[in-house]
N, C-alpha and C positions, 0 to 999 in steps of 0.2 A: 234798493232797486232804483233804476234810472229809466224814466219813460222817455222815449224818443219823441221829439216834436213832429218829425216827419218819419213815420215808420217805413221801413224798407218792405214794400208789399211783395217783393220777390222772395222773401224768406218764407219757407214752407210752414212755419209754426208761429202762431201768435198767442200770447199769454195775457190774461186779465188778472189784475191783482184783486184778491178778495179782501174787502175792508168792511168793518161794521156799518159804515154809513152808505154802503153801496149795495142795493138789492140785486145781487148777481144772478140769482135764479130767475127773477122777473126779467132782467135784461136778456138773459139767454133765451127765455121763452119768446120774447119779442123778436130777437134775431132769427131764431128758428122759423117762426111764423113768416117773417119777411122773406127768408130764403126759400122756404117751401112754396110760398106764393109765386116766386120766380121760377118754380119748377125744378129747383135743385134737390138732390137726394142727399139728406144729411144722416150719416151714421153716428152712433154714439148714444148719449143719454141725456135725459133731463133728471135732475135730482129733485125728488118729491118728499116733502115733509122731513127731510134730513135722514130718513130711514130706508129709502128705497130708490133705485134707479129705474127710470122708465125708458125702454128702448125706443129711439126716435123713428125707427123703421117699422118694427113689428108691434109696438105698443106693449110688449111683455114687461112685466114688473119683476125686479130683482131686489129682494130684501138685502140690505147691506149692514144691518146692525143685529146684535144678538142680546138676549136678556142674560145678564150676569147674576141675577138673583138679588135678594134684599141685602143691603149693606155693601154691595160691591161698588168700587170706585174706579175700576180699570177701564180701558178702552172698550167701547161697545162695538167697534167695527167688526163685522163678520168676514174673515178672510175667505171663507168658502163661498159665501154669497157674492163677494166681489170677484172671485175667480170665475164663477159661473157667468157673471155679467161680462167679464173680459173675454171669455171664450165666445160668447155671442157676438161681441164687437169684432173679434178677429174673423169670425165667419162672415159678418156683414162686409168687411173690407174686401173679401174675395169677390163681392158682387159689383165692385167699382163705384162706390159712392162719390159724390162731388166734394164732400167735406166730412171730417171727423170732429165731433164735439165731445170733449171730456169735461164734465162740470166741476171736477175737483182733482187737483194734484195735491195730495196730502200725506198723511202718515204712512199708509201702505206703500205709496210710490217712493217716499223718502227711504223706505226700507228695502227698495228694489223689487217690490211686488205691485199689486194693483193693476193699474192701466199702463204701466211702462212698456210692456211688450206690445200693447195695442198701438200706442203712439209710435213706437219704433217701426212696426209693420206698416202703418199708414205712410210713414216717410219712405220706406222701401217701395211702396206702391205709388209714390208721388201724389198722395192724397193730402191736401192741406189740413192742418190741425189747429183747432181753437181750444185752448185749455184755460180753465180758471184755476189760479194757484193761491193756496192759503199762504198768508204772510210767513208762518213758521216754516213753510216748505220752500220759500224762495231760494235760499242757497242751494238746496238739493236740486231744485228745478234748473237753476243756472248751470250747475255741474252736469246734469243729465242732458239738457238741450244744447249746451255749448253755444256756438255762434249761429245756430240755425233758428233761433227764436228772437222775437222782439216783443216788447210790452205795448199793449194798446190802452188808450184811455177807456175808462168804464163809461162809454157813451154809445148809445144805440147806433147812431149814424157812422161813427168811426169803426165800430165792430162789423156792422153789416157791410160797409164799404170795403173793408179789408177782405171779408169773406167772398164777396162778389168778385173782386179783383183776383183773388187767389184761385177761385174756381174757374174764372174765365181764362187765366193763364194756363191752367191745367188742361183745359179743353183744346 
């Protein structure tokens, strides 16, 4: 991954790298609070406890993990829970939010599922998108987003600034 020193704020999608030393969920919570204080309507989710998504508009909670039983070691991601959350996000996009926030681009998205359709729909509706991307998913992210995305540094001011600029250009 190569981070741009001066991101092209005209691009409709910004990505944040998820790293062990960067508290991405806390950063996203601060950014959402800053943007909502500005009066912006943010669609998408906050990831809570690693096991559920909280809808930023309605406050609804969507479990995204499943119990596999004792001794299981497979992926605990619940594709059905993720699909229900994605359907809610697609519906929210029809209401014309200022920004879409996706807290993870990970395994489901790498496999062509998860929030991919939500991100695509946001782009169709000219809604700027902010996505946090797992390091294992970076190649799949680059292939999916193509030249429409750039990387932001994991810094509150940089992320909030990009969001404000992207929302202002949309308006």
